[in-house]
Backbone as XML, in Angstrom:
<?xml version="1.0"?>
<chain id="A" units="angstrom">
  <residue number="1" name="MET">
    <atom name="N" x="-9.359" y="-3.380" z="12.205"/>
    <atom name="CA" x="-10.758" y="-3.466" z="11.808"/>
    <atom name="C" x="-11.032" y="-2.451" z="10.703"/>
  </residue>
  <residue number="2" name="ILE">
    <atom name="N" x="-11.855" y="-2.853" z="9.780"/>
    <atom name="CA" x="-12.197" y="-1.995" z="8.643"/>
    <atom name="C" x="-13.292" y="-1.011" z="9.056"/>
  </residue>
  <residue number="3" name="ASP">
    <atom name="N" x="-13.114" y="0.241" z="8.711"/>
    <atom name="CA" x="-14.102" y="1.277" z="8.974"/>
    <atom name="C" x="-15.384" y="0.975" z="8.188"/>
  </residue>
  <residue number="4" name="ARG">
    <atom name="N" x="-16.537" y="1.111" z="8.836"/>
    <atom name="CA" x="-17.822" y="0.798" z="8.181"/>
    <atom name="C" x="-18.078" y="1.669" z="6.952"/>
  </residue>
  <residue number="5" name="GLU">
    <atom name="N" x="-17.696" y="2.934" z="7.022"/>
    <atom name="CA" x="-17.891" y="3.826" z="5.877"/>
    <atom name="C" x="-17.046" y="3.378" z="4.689"/>
  </residue>
  <residue number="6" name="LEU">
    <atom name="N" x="-15.826" y="2.944" z="4.964"/>
    <atom name="CA" x="-14.961" y="2.437" z="3.901"/>
    <atom name="C" x="-15.539" y="1.154" z="3.322"/>
  </residue>
  <residue number="7" name="LEU">
    <atom name="N" x="-15.968" y="0.254" z="4.191"/>
    <atom name="CA" x="-16.534" y="-1.017" z="3.739"/>
    <atom name="C" x="-17.752" y="-0.792" z="2.845"/>
  </residue>
  <residue number="8" name="ALA">
    <atom name="N" x="-18.527" y="0.238" z="3.129"/>
    <atom name="CA" x="-19.736" y="0.523" z="2.352"/>
    <atom name="C" x="-19.431" y="0.880" z="0.898"/>
  </residue>
  <residue number="9" name="ILE">
    <atom name="N" x="-18.228" y="1.393" z="0.633"/>
    <atom name="CA" x="-17.911" y="1.788" z="-0.743"/>
    <atom name="C" x="-17.013" y="0.789" z="-1.473"/>
  </residue>
  <residue number="10" name="LEU">
    <atom name="N" x="-16.444" y="-0.159" z="-0.739"/>
    <atom name="CA" x="-15.579" y="-1.156" z="-1.371"/>
    <atom name="C" x="-16.402" y="-2.253" z="-2.030"/>
  </residue>
  <residue number="11" name="VAL">
    <atom name="N" x="-15.936" y="-2.730" z="-3.164"/>
    <atom name="CA" x="-16.578" y="-3.851" z="-3.852"/>
    <atom name="C" x="-15.515" y="-4.845" z="-4.299"/>
  </residue>
  <residue number="12" name="CYS">
    <atom name="N" x="-15.951" y="-6.048" z="-4.532"/>
    <atom name="CA" x="-15.071" y="-7.083" z="-5.067"/>
    <atom name="C" x="-14.647" y="-6.667" z="-6.479"/>
  </residue>
  <residue number="13" name="PRO">
    <atom name="N" x="-13.361" y="-6.674" z="-6.783"/>
    <atom name="CA" x="-12.916" y="-6.291" z="-8.124"/>
    <atom name="C" x="-13.326" y="-7.283" z="-9.208"/>
  </residue>
  <residue number="14" name="VAL">
    <atom name="N" x="-13.702" y="-8.482" z="-8.831"/>
    <atom name="CA" x="-14.106" y="-9.499" z="-9.809"/>
    <atom name="C" x="-15.600" y="-9.407" z="-10.106"/>
  </residue>
  <residue number="15" name="SER">
    <atom name="N" x="-16.423" y="-9.422" z="-9.048"/>
    <atom name="CA" x="-17.879" y="-9.459" z="-9.234"/>
    <atom name="C" x="-18.545" y="-8.092" z="-9.142"/>
  </residue>
  <residue number="16" name="LYS">
    <atom name="N" x="-17.827" y="-7.113" z="-8.637"/>
    <atom name="CA" x="-18.354" y="-5.749" z="-8.435"/>
    <atom name="C" x="-19.512" y="-5.722" z="-7.442"/>
  </residue>
  <residue number="17" name="THR">
    <atom name="N" x="-19.513" y="-6.662" z="-6.487"/>
    <atom name="CA" x="-20.544" y="-6.708" z="-5.456"/>
    <atom name="C" x="-19.920" y="-6.439" z="-4.089"/>
  </residue>
  <residue number="18" name="SER">
    <atom name="N" x="-20.770" y="-6.293" z="-3.096"/>
    <atom name="CA" x="-20.317" y="-5.921" z="-1.757"/>
    <atom name="C" x="-19.444" y="-6.992" z="-1.111"/>
  </residue>
  <residue number="19" name="LEU">
    <atom name="N" x="-18.709" y="-6.565" z="-0.104"/>
    <atom name="CA" x="-17.794" y="-7.433" z="0.637"/>
    <atom name="C" x="-18.233" y="-7.521" z="2.091"/>
  </residue>
  <residue number="20" name="VAL">
    <atom name="N" x="-17.850" y="-8.609" z="2.742"/>
    <atom name="CA" x="-18.177" y="-8.852" z="4.142"/>
    <atom name="C" x="-16.873" y="-9.095" z="4.891"/>
  </residue>
  <residue number="21" name="VAL">
    <atom name="N" x="-16.751" y="-8.500" z="6.067"/>
    <atom name="CA" x="-15.557" y="-8.718" z="6.886"/>
    <atom name="C" x="-15.635" y="-10.104" z="7.512"/>
  </residue>
  <residue number="22" name="SER">
    <atom name="N" x="-14.546" y="-10.854" z="7.431"/>
    <atom name="CA" x="-14.497" y="-12.183" z="8.051"/>
    <atom name="C" x="-14.610" y="-12.048" z="9.566"/>
  </residue>
  <residue number="23" name="GLN">
    <atom name="N" x="-14.947" y="-13.140" z="10.218"/>
    <atom name="CA" x="-15.123" y="-13.109" z="11.671"/>
    <atom name="C" x="-13.861" y="-12.672" z="12.403"/>
  </residue>
  <residue number="24" name="ASP">
    <atom name="N" x="-12.703" y="-13.042" z="11.889"/>
    <atom name="CA" x="-11.455" y="-12.646" z="12.551"/>
    <atom name="C" x="-10.950" y="-11.272" z="12.095"/>
  </residue>
  <residue number="25" name="GLY">
    <atom name="N" x="-11.633" y="-10.672" z="11.105"/>
    <atom name="CA" x="-11.269" y="-9.349" z="10.624"/>
    <atom name="C" x="-10.053" y="-9.313" z="9.726"/>
  </residue>
  <residue number="26" name="GLU">
    <atom name="N" x="-9.552" y="-10.479" z="9.336"/>
    <atom name="CA" x="-8.328" y="-10.522" z="8.533"/>
    <atom name="C" x="-8.572" y="-10.657" z="7.036"/>
  </residue>
  <residue number="27" name="GLU">
    <atom name="N" x="-9.850" y="-10.741" z="6.643"/>
    <atom name="CA" x="-10.177" y="-10.857" z="5.218"/>
    <atom name="C" x="-11.476" y="-10.114" z="4.927"/>
  </residue>
  <residue number="28" name="LEU">
    <atom name="N" x="-11.608" y="-9.715" z="3.661"/>
    <atom name="CA" x="-12.882" y="-9.256" z="3.132"/>
    <atom name="C" x="-13.347" y="-10.340" z="2.184"/>
  </residue>
  <residue number="29" name="GLN">
    <atom name="N" x="-14.561" y="-10.824" z="2.394"/>
    <atom name="CA" x="-15.055" y="-11.967" z="1.635"/>
    <atom name="C" x="-16.199" y="-11.549" z="0.723"/>
  </residue>
  <residue number="30" name="CYS">
    <atom name="N" x="-16.259" y="-12.195" z="-0.430"/>
    <atom name="CA" x="-17.295" y="-11.917" z="-1.415"/>
    <atom name="C" x="-18.104" y="-13.180" z="-1.670"/>
  </residue>
  <residue number="31" name="VAL">
    <atom name="N" x="-19.408" y="-13.085" z="-1.425"/>
    <atom name="CA" x="-20.299" y="-14.218" z="-1.654"/>
    <atom name="C" x="-20.405" y="-14.512" z="-3.149"/>
  </residue>
  <residue number="32" name="ALA">
    <atom name="N" x="-20.516" y="-13.468" z="-3.960"/>
    <atom name="CA" x="-20.742" y="-13.643" z="-5.395"/>
    <atom name="C" x="-19.578" y="-14.328" z="-6.110"/>
  </residue>
  <residue number="33" name="SER">
    <atom name="N" x="-18.358" y="-13.923" z="-5.806"/>
    <atom name="CA" x="-17.197" y="-14.499" z="-6.494"/>
    <atom name="C" x="-16.587" y="-15.670" z="-5.738"/>
  </residue>
  <residue number="34" name="GLY">
    <atom name="N" x="-16.927" y="-15.799" z="-4.462"/>
    <atom name="CA" x="-16.339" y="-16.868" z="-3.652"/>
    <atom name="C" x="-14.878" y="-16.624" z="-3.330"/>
  </residue>
  <residue number="35" name="LEU">
    <atom name="N" x="-14.484" y="-15.349" z="-3.301"/>
    <atom name="CA" x="-13.095" y="-14.994" z="-3.028"/>
    <atom name="C" x="-12.963" y="-14.269" z="-1.693"/>
  </residue>
  <residue number="36" name="ALA">
    <atom name="N" x="-11.789" y="-14.394" z="-1.092"/>
    <atom name="CA" x="-11.468" y="-13.706" z="0.154"/>
    <atom name="C" x="-10.190" y="-12.905" z="-0.064"/>
  </residue>
  <residue number="37" name="TYR">
    <atom name="N" x="-10.265" y="-11.615" z="0.245"/>
    <atom name="CA" x="-9.134" y="-10.710" z="0.057"/>
    <atom name="C" x="-8.490" y="-10.414" z="1.407"/>
  </residue>
  <residue number="38" name="PRO">
    <atom name="N" x="-7.172" y="-10.446" z="1.483"/>
    <atom name="CA" x="-6.505" y="-10.200" z="2.764"/>
    <atom name="C" x="-6.600" y="-8.735" z="3.197"/>
  </residue>
  <residue number="39" name="VAL">
    <atom name="N" x="-6.560" y="-8.540" z="4.506"/>
    <atom name="CA" x="-6.433" y="-7.204" z="5.089"/>
    <atom name="C" x="-5.087" y="-7.212" z="5.804"/>
  </residue>
  <residue number="40" name="ARG">
    <atom name="N" x="-4.179" y="-6.376" z="5.326"/>
    <atom name="CA" x="-2.826" y="-6.327" z="5.894"/>
    <atom name="C" x="-2.593" y="-4.978" z="6.560"/>
  </residue>
  <residue number="41" name="ASP">
    <atom name="N" x="-2.276" y="-5.009" z="7.830"/>
    <atom name="CA" x="-2.058" y="-3.779" z="8.599"/>
    <atom name="C" x="-3.243" y="-2.825" z="8.469"/>
  </residue>
  <residue number="42" name="GLY">
    <atom name="N" x="-4.447" y="-3.395" z="8.449"/>
    <atom name="CA" x="-5.665" y="-2.594" z="8.366"/>
    <atom name="C" x="-6.013" y="-2.116" z="6.972"/>
  </residue>
  <residue number="43" name="ILE">
    <atom name="N" x="-5.244" y="-2.527" z="5.975"/>
    <atom name="CA" x="-5.464" y="-2.082" z="4.593"/>
    <atom name="C" x="-5.946" y="-3.257" z="3.750"/>
  </residue>
  <residue number="44" name="PRO">
    <atom name="N" x="-7.146" y="-3.145" z="3.143"/>
    <atom name="CA" x="-7.640" y="-4.216" z="2.282"/>
    <atom name="C" x="-6.796" y="-4.312" z="1.006"/>
  </residue>
  <residue number="45" name="VAL">
    <atom name="N" x="-6.410" y="-5.517" z="0.652"/>
    <atom name="CA" x="-5.641" y="-5.756" z="-0.571"/>
    <atom name="C" x="-6.613" y="-6.359" z="-1.588"/>
  </residue>
  <residue number="46" name="LEU">
    <atom name="N" x="-7.217" y="-5.487" z="-2.386"/>
    <atom name="CA" x="-8.259" y="-5.925" z="-3.314"/>
    <atom name="C" x="-7.693" y="-6.215" z="-4.700"/>
  </residue>
  <residue number="47" name="LEU">
    <atom name="N" x="-6.789" y="-7.155" z="-4.735"/>
    <atom name="CA" x="-6.190" y="-7.614" z="-5.982"/>
    <atom name="C" x="-6.586" y="-9.067" z="-6.187"/>
  </residue>
  <residue number="48" name="ALA">
    <atom name="N" x="-7.114" y="-9.380" z="-7.358"/>
    <atom name="CA" x="-7.555" y="-10.749" z="-7.631"/>
    <atom name="C" x="-6.414" y="-11.748" z="-7.443"/>
  </residue>
  <residue number="49" name="ASP">
    <atom name="N" x="-5.206" y="-11.348" z="-7.783"/>
    <atom name="CA" x="-4.052" y="-12.245" z="-7.634"/>
    <atom name="C" x="-3.723" y="-12.548" z="-6.171"/>
  </residue>
  <residue number="50" name="GLU">
    <atom name="N" x="-4.139" y="-11.682" z="-5.268"/>
    <atom name="CA" x="-3.868" y="-11.857" z="-3.841"/>
    <atom name="C" x="-5.009" y="-12.590" z="-3.125"/>
  </residue>
  <residue number="51" name="ALA">
    <atom name="N" x="-6.140" y="-12.741" z="-3.792"/>
    <atom name="CA" x="-7.313" y="-13.370" z="-3.171"/>
    <atom name="C" x="-7.153" y="-14.883" z="-3.123"/>
  </residue>
  <residue number="52" name="ARG">
    <atom name="N" x="-7.849" y="-15.467" z="-2.165"/>
    <atom name="CA" x="-7.898" y="-16.927" z="-2.112"/>
    <atom name="C" x="-9.343" y="-17.350" z="-2.340"/>
  </residue>
  <residue number="53" name="GLU">
    <atom name="N" x="-9.502" y="-18.524" z="-2.908"/>
    <atom name="CA" x="-10.849" y="-19.059" z="-3.105"/>
    <atom name="C" x="-11.365" y="-19.603" z="-1.788"/>
  </residue>
  <residue number="54" name="LEU">
    <atom name="N" x="-12.603" y="-19.246" z="-1.475"/>
    <atom name="CA" x="-13.229" y="-19.792" z="-0.276"/>
    <atom name="C" x="-13.557" y="-21.257" z="-0.517"/>
  </residue>
  <residue number="55" name="ALA">
    <atom name="N" x="-13.319" y="-22.083" z="0.481"/>
    <atom name="CA" x="-13.694" y="-23.496" z="0.403"/>
    <atom name="C" x="-15.221" y="-23.577" z="0.344"/>
  </residue>
  <residue number="56" name="PRO">
    <atom name="N" x="-15.767" y="-24.620" z="-0.288"/>
    <atom name="CA" x="-17.224" y="-24.731" z="-0.405"/>
    <atom name="C" x="-17.954" y="-24.584" z="0.929"/>
  </residue>
  <residue number="57" name="GLU">
    <atom name="N" x="-17.406" y="-25.173" z="1.992"/>
    <atom name="CA" x="-18.075" y="-25.069" z="3.292"/>
    <atom name="C" x="-17.988" y="-23.648" z="3.857"/>
  </residue>
  <residue number="58" name="GLU">
    <atom name="N" x="-16.899" y="-22.932" z="3.565"/>
    <atom name="CA" x="-16.778" y="-21.534" z="3.995"/>
    <atom name="C" x="-17.796" y="-20.665" z="3.267"/>
  </residue>
  <residue number="59" name="LEU">
    <atom name="N" x="-17.932" y="-20.903" z="1.972"/>
    <atom name="CA" x="-18.863" y="-20.126" z="1.167"/>
    <atom name="C" x="-20.300" y="-20.378" z="1.609"/>
  </residue>
  <residue number="60" name="GLU">
    <atom name="N" x="-20.641" y="-21.619" z="1.881"/>
    <atom name="CA" x="-21.988" y="-21.950" z="2.344"/>
    <atom name="C" x="-22.266" y="-21.285" z="3.688"/>
  </residue>
  <residue number="61" name="ALA">
    <atom name="N" x="-21.307" y="-21.329" z="4.602"/>
    <atom name="CA" x="-21.468" y="-20.684" z="5.911"/>
    <atom name="C" x="-21.626" y="-19.175" z="5.753"/>
  </residue>
  <residue number="62" name="LEU">
    <atom name="N" x="-20.864" y="-18.575" z="4.845"/>
    <atom name="CA" x="-20.959" y="-17.139" z="4.598"/>
    <atom name="C" x="-22.333" y="-16.782" z="4.055"/>
  </residue>
  <residue number="63" name="ARG">
    <atom name="N" x="-22.843" y="-17.583" z="3.153"/>
    <atom name="CA" x="-24.186" y="-17.333" z="2.599"/>
    <atom name="C" x="-25.252" y="-17.384" z="3.692"/>
  </residue>
  <residue number="64" name="LYS">
    <atom name="N" x="-25.110" y="-18.312" z="4.623"/>
    <atom name="CA" x="-26.077" y="-18.433" z="5.719"/>
    <atom name="C" x="-25.968" y="-17.256" z="6.689"/>
  </residue>
  <residue number="65" name="GLN">
    <atom name="N" x="-24.758" y="-16.755" z="6.891"/>
    <atom name="CA" x="-24.529" y="-15.643" z="7.823"/>
    <atom name="C" x="-24.946" y="-14.298" z="7.247"/>
  </residue>
  <residue number="66" name="THR">
    <atom name="N" x="-25.004" y="-14.208" z="5.925"/>
    <atom name="CA" x="-25.262" y="-12.919" z="5.284"/>
    <atom name="C" x="-26.420" y="-13.004" z="4.299"/>
  </residue>
  <residue number="67" name="PRO">
    <atom name="N" x="-27.619" y="-13.348" z="4.779"/>
    <atom name="CA" x="-28.749" y="-13.409" z="3.852"/>
    <atom name="C" x="-29.009" y="-12.023" z="3.262"/>
  </residue>
  <residue number="68" name="GLY">
    <atom name="N" x="-29.341" y="-11.995" z="2.005"/>
    <atom name="CA" x="-29.616" y="-10.730" z="1.345"/>
    <atom name="C" x="-28.406" y="-10.068" z="0.722"/>
  </residue>
  <residue number="69" name="VAL">
    <atom name="N" x="-27.217" y="-10.590" z="0.997"/>
    <atom name="CA" x="-26.016" y="-10.046" z="0.363"/>
    <atom name="C" x="-26.007" y="-10.522" z="-1.077"/>
  </residue>
  <residue number="70" name="GLU">
    <atom name="N" x="-25.599" y="-9.636" z="-1.977"/>
    <atom name="CA" x="-25.611" y="-9.948" z="-3.409"/>
    <atom name="C" x="-24.821" y="-11.212" z="-3.723"/>
  </residue>
  <residue number="71" name="THR">
    <atom name="N" x="-25.423" y="-12.060" z="-4.556"/>
    <atom name="CA" x="-24.732" y="-13.272" z="-4.998"/>
    <atom name="C" x="-24.687" y="-13.329" z="-6.496"/>
  </residue>
</chain>
């Protein structure tokens, strides 16, 4: 699990906006860029080349779960 203090200072390297921990805790997701970054052994891998694009339905669900998060 990602430490809340760490999460507060991390941003998406593409959009420079905040990140949200996925429900399973295995990714950090960005509403603005629509990208999901893996968390490996508790370490966020914030490299655009390592990110996956969120499917449209995943992105829509994320937007509904996180109202007020930067888009």
